[in-house]
PDB file of N, CA, C and O in Angstrom:
ATOM      1  N   MET A   1      -2.056  19.214  -0.162  1.00  0.00           N
ATOM      2  CA  MET A   1      -2.026  18.448   1.074  1.00  0.00           C
ATOM      3  C   MET A   1      -1.925  16.968   0.732  1.00  0.00           C
ATOM      4  O   MET A   1      -2.660  16.467  -0.118  1.00  0.00           O
ATOM      5  N   GLY A   2      -1.031  16.289   1.385  1.00  0.00           N
ATOM      6  CA  GLY A   2      -0.810  14.872   1.119  1.00  0.00           C
ATOM      7  C   GLY A   2      -1.763  13.989   1.900  1.00  0.00           C
ATOM      8  O   GLY A   2      -2.595  14.464   2.674  1.00  0.00           O
ATOM      9  N   TRP A   3      -1.623  12.708   1.679  1.00  0.00           N
ATOM     10  CA  TRP A   3      -2.446  11.732   2.389  1.00  0.00           C
ATOM     11  C   TRP A   3      -1.974  11.642   3.832  1.00  0.00           C
ATOM     12  O   TRP A   3      -0.774  11.546   4.090  1.00  0.00           O
ATOM     13  N   LEU A   4      -2.911  11.672   4.773  1.00  0.00           N
ATOM     14  CA  LEU A   4      -2.575  11.595   6.192  1.00  0.00           C
ATOM     15  C   LEU A   4      -2.828  10.206   6.762  1.00  0.00           C
ATOM     16  O   LEU A   4      -2.102   9.751   7.646  1.00  0.00           O
ATOM     17  N   LEU A   5      -3.840   9.545   6.265  1.00  0.00           N
ATOM     18  CA  LEU A   5      -4.246   8.256   6.814  1.00  0.00           C
ATOM     19  C   LEU A   5      -3.323   7.144   6.336  1.00  0.00           C
ATOM     20  O   LEU A   5      -2.956   7.092   5.162  1.00  0.00           O
ATOM     21  N   ARG A   6      -2.954   6.260   7.248  1.00  0.00           N
ATOM     22  CA  ARG A   6      -2.114   5.103   6.926  1.00  0.00           C
ATOM     23  C   ARG A   6      -2.804   3.846   7.436  1.00  0.00           C
ATOM     24  O   ARG A   6      -3.602   3.909   8.371  1.00  0.00           O
ATOM     25  N   LYS A   7      -2.499   2.703   6.825  1.00  0.00           N
ATOM     26  CA  LYS A   7      -3.060   1.423   7.247  1.00  0.00           C
ATOM     27  C   LYS A   7      -1.917   0.460   7.528  1.00  0.00           C
ATOM     28  O   LYS A   7      -0.967   0.357   6.752  1.00  0.00           O
ATOM     29  N   CYS A   8      -2.025  -0.244   8.649  1.00  0.00           N
ATOM     30  CA  CYS A   8      -0.999  -1.207   9.030  1.00  0.00           C
ATOM     31  C   CYS A   8      -1.101  -2.439   8.142  1.00  0.00           C
ATOM     32  O   CYS A   8      -2.189  -2.978   7.937  1.00  0.00           O
ATOM     33  N   VAL A   9       0.026  -2.875   7.623  1.00  0.00           N
ATOM     34  CA  VAL A   9       0.080  -4.054   6.763  1.00  0.00           C
ATOM     35  C   VAL A   9      -0.123  -5.323   7.594  1.00  0.00           C
ATOM     36  O   VAL A   9      -0.676  -6.311   7.110  1.00  0.00           O
ATOM     37  N   LYS A  10       0.325  -5.284   8.835  1.00  0.00           N
ATOM     38  CA  LYS A  10       0.304  -6.464   9.697  1.00  0.00           C
ATOM     39  C   LYS A  10      -1.070  -6.711  10.336  1.00  0.00           C
ATOM     40  O   LYS A  10      -1.620  -7.805  10.215  1.00  0.00           O
ATOM     41  N   CYS A  11      -1.627  -5.693  11.017  1.00  0.00           N
ATOM     42  CA  CYS A  11      -2.888  -5.905  11.744  1.00  0.00           C
ATOM     43  C   CYS A  11      -4.101  -5.296  11.049  1.00  0.00           C
ATOM     44  O   CYS A  11      -5.231  -5.619  11.414  1.00  0.00           O
ATOM     45  N   GLY A  12      -3.903  -4.417  10.052  1.00  0.00           N
ATOM     46  CA  GLY A  12      -5.013  -3.850   9.290  1.00  0.00           C
ATOM     47  C   GLY A  12      -5.676  -2.640   9.924  1.00  0.00           C
ATOM     48  O   GLY A  12      -6.675  -2.152   9.396  1.00  0.00           O
ATOM     49  N   LYS A  13      -5.155  -2.137  11.038  1.00  0.00           N
ATOM     50  CA  LYS A  13      -5.739  -0.965  11.690  1.00  0.00           C
ATOM     51  C   LYS A  13      -5.235   0.308  11.018  1.00  0.00           C
ATOM     52  O   LYS A  13      -4.146   0.340  10.444  1.00  0.00           O
ATOM     53  N   TYR A  14      -6.065   1.369  11.104  1.00  0.00           N
ATOM     54  CA  TYR A  14      -5.722   2.658  10.520  1.00  0.00           C
ATOM     55  C   TYR A  14      -5.078   3.556  11.568  1.00  0.00           C
ATOM     56  O   TYR A  14      -5.400   3.480  12.754  1.00  0.00           O
ATOM     57  N   THR A  15      -4.155   4.415  11.108  1.00  0.00           N
ATOM     58  CA  THR A  15      -3.446   5.319  12.004  1.00  0.00           C
ATOM     59  C   THR A  15      -3.009   6.563  11.238  1.00  0.00           C
ATOM     60  O   THR A  15      -3.023   6.580  10.007  1.00  0.00           O
ATOM     61  N   LEU A  16      -2.624   7.592  11.966  1.00  0.00           N
ATOM     62  CA  LEU A  16      -2.051   8.797  11.365  1.00  0.00           C
ATOM     63  C   LEU A  16      -0.531   8.780  11.456  1.00  0.00           C
ATOM     64  O   LEU A  16       0.135   9.646  10.887  1.00  0.00           O
ATOM     65  N   ASN A  17       0.016   7.813  12.160  1.00  0.00           N
ATOM     66  CA  ASN A  17       1.458   7.677  12.327  1.00  0.00           C
ATOM     67  C   ASN A  17       2.084   7.261  10.994  1.00  0.00           C
ATOM     68  O   ASN A  17       1.600   6.325  10.358  1.00  0.00           O
ATOM     69  N   LYS A  18       3.137   7.929  10.565  1.00  0.00           N
ATOM     70  CA  LYS A  18       3.743   7.655   9.261  1.00  0.00           C
ATOM     71  C   LYS A  18       4.841   6.599   9.305  1.00  0.00           C
ATOM     72  O   LYS A  18       5.171   6.019   8.271  1.00  0.00           O
ATOM     73  N   GLU A  19       5.412   6.338  10.476  1.00  0.00           N
ATOM     74  CA  GLU A  19       6.552   5.428  10.557  1.00  0.00           C
ATOM     75  C   GLU A  19       6.148   3.975  10.771  1.00  0.00           C
ATOM     76  O   GLU A  19       6.541   3.095  10.005  1.00  0.00           O
ATOM     77  N   LYS A  20       5.350   3.726  11.827  1.00  0.00           N
ATOM     78  CA  LYS A  20       4.967   2.350  12.150  1.00  0.00           C
ATOM     79  C   LYS A  20       3.635   2.341  12.878  1.00  0.00           C
ATOM     80  O   LYS A  20       3.173   3.380  13.351  1.00  0.00           O
ATOM     81  N   CYS A  21       3.024   1.186  12.967  1.00  0.00           N
ATOM     82  CA  CYS A  21       1.736   1.017  13.629  1.00  0.00           C
ATOM     83  C   CYS A  21       1.913   1.152  15.142  1.00  0.00           C
ATOM     84  O   CYS A  21       2.767   0.480  15.721  1.00  0.00           O
ATOM     85  N   PRO A  22       1.116   2.013  15.791  1.00  0.00           N
ATOM     86  CA  PRO A  22       1.238   2.154  17.243  1.00  0.00           C
ATOM     87  C   PRO A  22       0.667   0.954  18.010  1.00  0.00           C
ATOM     88  O   PRO A  22       0.937   0.797  19.201  1.00  0.00           O
ATOM     89  N   TYR A  23      -0.113   0.114  17.339  1.00  0.00           N
ATOM     90  CA  TYR A  23      -0.736  -1.035  18.000  1.00  0.00           C
ATOM     91  C   TYR A  23       0.171  -2.267  17.998  1.00  0.00           C
ATOM     92  O   TYR A  23       0.355  -2.913  19.030  1.00  0.00           O
ATOM     93  N   CYS A  24       0.738  -2.587  16.826  1.00  0.00           N
ATOM     94  CA  CYS A  24       1.534  -3.821  16.728  1.00  0.00           C
ATOM     95  C   CYS A  24       2.973  -3.584  16.284  1.00  0.00           C
ATOM     96  O   CYS A  24       3.789  -4.505  16.323  1.00  0.00           O
ATOM     97  N   GLY A  25       3.298  -2.354  15.861  1.00  0.00           N
ATOM     98  CA  GLY A  25       4.655  -2.046  15.421  1.00  0.00           C
ATOM     99  C   GLY A  25       4.944  -2.430  13.981  1.00  0.00           C
ATOM    100  O   GLY A  25       6.091  -2.362  13.540  1.00  0.00           O
ATOM    101  N   GLY A  26       3.912  -2.835  13.238  1.00  0.00           N
ATOM    102  CA  GLY A  26       4.091  -3.232  11.839  1.00  0.00           C
ATOM    103  C   GLY A  26       4.283  -2.045  10.911  1.00  0.00           C
ATOM    104  O   GLY A  26       4.118  -0.894  11.315  1.00  0.00           O
ATOM    105  N   ASN A  27       4.633  -2.331   9.670  1.00  0.00           N
ATOM    106  CA  ASN A  27       4.802  -1.290   8.660  1.00  0.00           C
ATOM    107  C   ASN A  27       3.441  -0.730   8.266  1.00  0.00           C
ATOM    108  O   ASN A  27       2.434  -1.438   8.299  1.00  0.00           O
ATOM    109  N   VAL A  28       3.419   0.550   7.894  1.00  0.00           N
ATOM    110  CA  VAL A  28       2.184   1.190   7.450  1.00  0.00           C
ATOM    111  C   VAL A  28       2.335   1.618   5.999  1.00  0.00           C
ATOM    112  O   VAL A  28       3.439   1.891   5.528  1.00  0.00           O
ATOM    113  N   LYS A  29       1.203   1.672   5.295  1.00  0.00           N
ATOM    114  CA  LYS A  29       1.210   2.142   3.909  1.00  0.00           C
ATOM    115  C   LYS A  29      -0.013   3.008   3.676  1.00  0.00           C
ATOM    116  O   LYS A  29      -0.950   2.998   4.474  1.00  0.00           O
ATOM    117  N   ILE A  30      -0.002   3.749   2.594  1.00  0.00           N
ATOM    118  CA  ILE A  30      -1.127   4.603   2.237  1.00  0.00           C
ATOM    119  C   ILE A  30      -2.224   3.714   1.651  1.00  0.00           C
ATOM    120  O   ILE A  30      -1.976   2.997   0.681  1.00  0.00           O
ATOM    121  N   PRO A  31      -3.441   3.747   2.225  1.00  0.00           N
ATOM    122  CA  PRO A  31      -4.492   2.847   1.762  1.00  0.00           C
ATOM    123  C   PRO A  31      -5.255   3.345   0.537  1.00  0.00           C
ATOM    124  O   PRO A  31      -6.094   2.621   0.001  1.00  0.00           O
ATOM    125  N   HIS A  32      -4.982   4.546   0.094  1.00  0.00           N
ATOM    126  CA  HIS A  32      -5.717   5.116  -1.024  1.00  0.00           C
ATOM    127  C   HIS A  32      -5.167   4.604  -2.353  1.00  0.00           C
ATOM    128  O   HIS A  32      -3.954   4.458  -2.499  1.00  0.00           O
ATOM    129  N   PRO A  33      -6.032   4.334  -3.312  1.00  0.00           N
ATOM    130  CA  PRO A  33      -5.547   3.874  -4.619  1.00  0.00           C
ATOM    131  C   PRO A  33      -4.876   5.016  -5.386  1.00  0.00           C
ATOM    132  O   PRO A  33      -5.120   6.191  -5.111  1.00  0.00           O
ATOM    133  N   ALA A  34      -4.049   4.661  -6.329  1.00  0.00           N
ATOM    134  CA  ALA A  34      -3.398   5.664  -7.174  1.00  0.00           C
ATOM    135  C   ALA A  34      -4.436   6.319  -8.079  1.00  0.00           C
ATOM    136  O   ALA A  34      -5.481   5.732  -8.361  1.00  0.00           O
ATOM    137  N   LYS A  35      -4.148   7.525  -8.528  1.00  0.00           N
ATOM    138  CA  LYS A  35      -5.065   8.215  -9.429  1.00  0.00           C
ATOM    139  C   LYS A  35      -5.168   7.443 -10.736  1.00  0.00           C
ATOM    140  O   LYS A  35      -4.188   6.859 -11.199  1.00  0.00           O
ATOM    141  N   PHE A  36      -6.353   7.443 -11.325  1.00  0.00           N
ATOM    142  CA  PHE A  36      -6.581   6.723 -12.572  1.00  0.00           C
ATOM    143  C   PHE A  36      -6.600   7.690 -13.738  1.00  0.00           C
ATOM    144  O   PHE A  36      -7.192   8.767 -13.664  1.00  0.00           O
ATOM    145  N   SER A  37      -5.950   7.296 -14.803  1.00  0.00           N
ATOM    146  CA  SER A  37      -5.983   8.054 -16.041  1.00  0.00           C
ATOM    147  C   SER A  37      -6.010   7.065 -17.199  1.00  0.00           C
ATOM    148  O   SER A  37      -5.164   6.173 -17.257  1.00  0.00           O
ATOM    149  N   PRO A  38      -6.960   7.199 -18.123  1.00  0.00           N
ATOM    150  CA  PRO A  38      -6.998   6.274 -19.263  1.00  0.00           C
ATOM    151  C   PRO A  38      -5.776   6.411 -20.172  1.00  0.00           C
ATOM    152  O   PRO A  38      -5.474   5.501 -20.943  1.00  0.00           O
ATOM    153  N   ASP A  39      -5.080   7.532 -20.086  1.00  0.00           N
ATOM    154  CA  ASP A  39      -3.898   7.765 -20.916  1.00  0.00           C
ATOM    155  C   ASP A  39      -2.599   7.509 -20.148  1.00  0.00           C
ATOM    156  O   ASP A  39      -1.559   8.074 -20.483  1.00  0.00           O
ATOM    157  N   ASP A  40      -2.657   6.673 -19.139  1.00  0.00           N
ATOM    158  CA  ASP A  40      -1.506   6.407 -18.279  1.00  0.00           C
ATOM    159  C   ASP A  40      -0.392   5.714 -19.066  1.00  0.00           C
ATOM    160  O   ASP A  40      -0.597   4.639 -19.630  1.00  0.00           O
ATOM    161  N   LYS A  41       0.782   6.337 -19.096  1.00  0.00           N
ATOM    162  CA  LYS A  41       1.927   5.782 -19.822  1.00  0.00           C
ATOM    163  C   LYS A  41       2.580   4.641 -19.055  1.00  0.00           C
ATOM    164  O   LYS A  41       3.287   3.823 -19.643  1.00  0.00           O
ATOM    165  N   TYR A  42       2.350   4.580 -17.753  1.00  0.00           N
ATOM    166  CA  TYR A  42       3.063   3.637 -16.896  1.00  0.00           C
ATOM    167  C   TYR A  42       2.203   2.469 -16.425  1.00  0.00           C
ATOM    168  O   TYR A  42       2.583   1.768 -15.488  1.00  0.00           O
ATOM    169  N   VAL A  43       1.061   2.248 -17.053  1.00  0.00           N
ATOM    170  CA  VAL A  43       0.146   1.188 -16.620  1.00  0.00           C
ATOM    171  C   VAL A  43       0.808  -0.192 -16.699  1.00  0.00           C
ATOM    172  O   VAL A  43       0.541  -1.060 -15.868  1.00  0.00           O
ATOM    173  N   LYS A  44       1.653  -0.386 -17.681  1.00  0.00           N
ATOM    174  CA  LYS A  44       2.357  -1.666 -17.827  1.00  0.00           C
ATOM    175  C   LYS A  44       3.212  -1.956 -16.590  1.00  0.00           C
ATOM    176  O   LYS A  44       3.220  -3.079 -16.086  1.00  0.00           O
ATOM    177  N   TYR A  45       3.922  -0.950 -16.109  1.00  0.00           N
ATOM    178  CA  TYR A  45       4.801  -1.122 -14.955  1.00  0.00           C
ATOM    179  C   TYR A  45       4.009  -1.275 -13.656  1.00  0.00           C
ATOM    180  O   TYR A  45       4.395  -2.037 -12.769  1.00  0.00           O
ATOM    181  N   LYS A  46       2.899  -0.544 -13.553  1.00  0.00           N
ATOM    182  CA  LYS A  46       2.052  -0.659 -12.368  1.00  0.00           C
ATOM    183  C   LYS A  46       1.467  -2.063 -12.259  1.00  0.00           C
ATOM    184  O   LYS A  46       1.397  -2.625 -11.166  1.00  0.00           O
ATOM    185  N   ARG A  47       1.049  -2.628 -13.385  1.00  0.00           N
ATOM    186  CA  ARG A  47       0.507  -3.990 -13.376  1.00  0.00           C
ATOM    187  C   ARG A  47       1.579  -4.997 -12.983  1.00  0.00           C
ATOM    188  O   ARG A  47       1.304  -5.940 -12.241  1.00  0.00           O
ATOM    189  N   MET A  48       2.802  -4.803 -13.477  1.00  0.00           N
ATOM    190  CA  MET A  48       3.902  -5.707 -13.118  1.00  0.00           C
ATOM    191  C   MET A  48       4.166  -5.653 -11.614  1.00  0.00           C
ATOM    192  O   MET A  48       4.349  -6.693 -10.981  1.00  0.00           O
ATOM    193  N   LEU A  49       4.186  -4.454 -11.039  1.00  0.00           N
ATOM    194  CA  LEU A  49       4.410  -4.314  -9.604  1.00  0.00           C
ATOM    195  C   LEU A  49       3.274  -4.927  -8.801  1.00  0.00           C
ATOM    196  O   LEU A  49       3.509  -5.546  -7.763  1.00  0.00           O
ATOM    197  N   LEU A  50       2.042  -4.757  -9.275  1.00  0.00           N
ATOM    198  CA  LEU A  50       0.893  -5.332  -8.587  1.00  0.00           C
ATOM    199  C   LEU A  50       0.967  -6.850  -8.587  1.00  0.00           C
ATOM    200  O   LEU A  50       0.742  -7.480  -7.554  1.00  0.00           O
ATOM    201  N   ARG A  51       1.277  -7.439  -9.728  1.00  0.00           N
ATOM    202  CA  ARG A  51       1.404  -8.899  -9.811  1.00  0.00           C
ATOM    203  C   ARG A  51       2.537  -9.398  -8.918  1.00  0.00           C
ATOM    204  O   ARG A  51       2.404 -10.423  -8.250  1.00  0.00           O
ATOM    205  N   GLU A  52       3.636  -8.678  -8.911  1.00  0.00           N
ATOM    206  CA  GLU A  52       4.785  -9.043  -8.084  1.00  0.00           C
ATOM    207  C   GLU A  52       4.423  -8.993  -6.596  1.00  0.00           C
ATOM    208  O   GLU A  52       4.799  -9.882  -5.832  1.00  0.00           O
ATOM    209  N   ALA A  53       3.694  -7.955  -6.192  1.00  0.00           N
ATOM    210  CA  ALA A  53       3.277  -7.820  -4.794  1.00  0.00           C
ATOM    211  C   ALA A  53       2.308  -8.932  -4.408  1.00  0.00           C
ATOM    212  O   ALA A  53       2.382  -9.460  -3.299  1.00  0.00           O
ATOM    213  N   GLU A  54       1.403  -9.290  -5.313  1.00  0.00           N
ATOM    214  CA  GLU A  54       0.454 -10.371  -5.039  1.00  0.00           C
ATOM    215  C   GLU A  54       1.177 -11.702  -4.890  1.00  0.00           C
ATOM    216  O   GLU A  54       0.836 -12.500  -4.017  1.00  0.00           O
ATOM    217  N   GLU A  55       2.171 -11.944  -5.734  1.00  0.00           N
ATOM    218  CA  GLU A  55       2.948 -13.185  -5.637  1.00  0.00           C
ATOM    219  C   GLU A  55       3.738 -13.236  -4.332  1.00  0.00           C
ATOM    220  O   GLU A  55       3.815 -14.285  -3.692  1.00  0.00           O
ATOM    221  N   ASP A  56       4.324 -12.110  -3.936  1.00  0.00           N
ATOM    222  CA  ASP A  56       5.071 -12.050  -2.676  1.00  0.00           C
ATOM    223  C   ASP A  56       4.149 -12.318  -1.486  1.00  0.00           C
ATOM    224  O   ASP A  56       4.521 -13.009  -0.538  1.00  0.00           O
ATOM    225  N   GLU A  57       2.937 -11.757  -1.555  1.00  0.00           N
ATOM    226  CA  GLU A  57       1.976 -11.964  -0.469  1.00  0.00           C
ATOM    227  C   GLU A  57       1.569 -13.430  -0.378  1.00  0.00           C
ATOM    228  O   GLU A  57       1.437 -13.970   0.720  1.00  0.00           O
ATOM    229  N   LYS A  58       1.371 -14.072  -1.517  1.00  0.00           N
ATOM    230  CA  LYS A  58       1.013 -15.493  -1.526  1.00  0.00           C
ATOM    231  C   LYS A  58       2.156 -16.338  -0.969  1.00  0.00           C
ATOM    232  O   LYS A  58       1.918 -17.291  -0.227  1.00  0.00           O
ATOM    233  N   ASN A  59       3.383 -15.996  -1.319  1.00  0.00           N
ATOM    234  CA  ASN A  59       4.550 -16.747  -0.853  1.00  0.00           C
ATOM    235  C   ASN A  59       4.801 -16.557   0.641  1.00  0.00           C
ATOM    236  O   ASN A  59       5.296 -17.467   1.306  1.00  0.00           O
ATOM    237  N   ASN A  60       4.464 -15.384   1.171  1.00  0.00           N
ATOM    238  CA  ASN A  60       4.691 -15.102   2.588  1.00  0.00           C
ATOM    239  C   ASN A  60       3.634 -15.730   3.481  1.00  0.00           C
ATOM    240  O   ASN A  60       3.874 -15.930   4.672  1.00  0.00           O
ATOM    241  N   ASN A  61       2.481 -16.041   2.932  1.00  0.00           N
ATOM    242  CA  ASN A  61       1.403 -16.630   3.755  1.00  0.00           C
ATOM    243  C   ASN A  61       1.453 -18.084   3.681  1.00  0.00           C
ATOM    244  O   ASN A  61       0.634 -18.762   4.301  1.00  0.00           O
TER     245      ASN A  61
END
């Protein structure tokens, strides 16, 4: 069973809708963190994406 809960990026409210937020119409994403494994082969790429997302968020605000 997959993740059902979604969180709106724009207003921060939670919803079960997978396409968009029913309150503000913003994009929704899965609020759960990725699974952790100490032997993760892709940790380098995940960190790069995280840093990139943080920089984009800073630039957009």
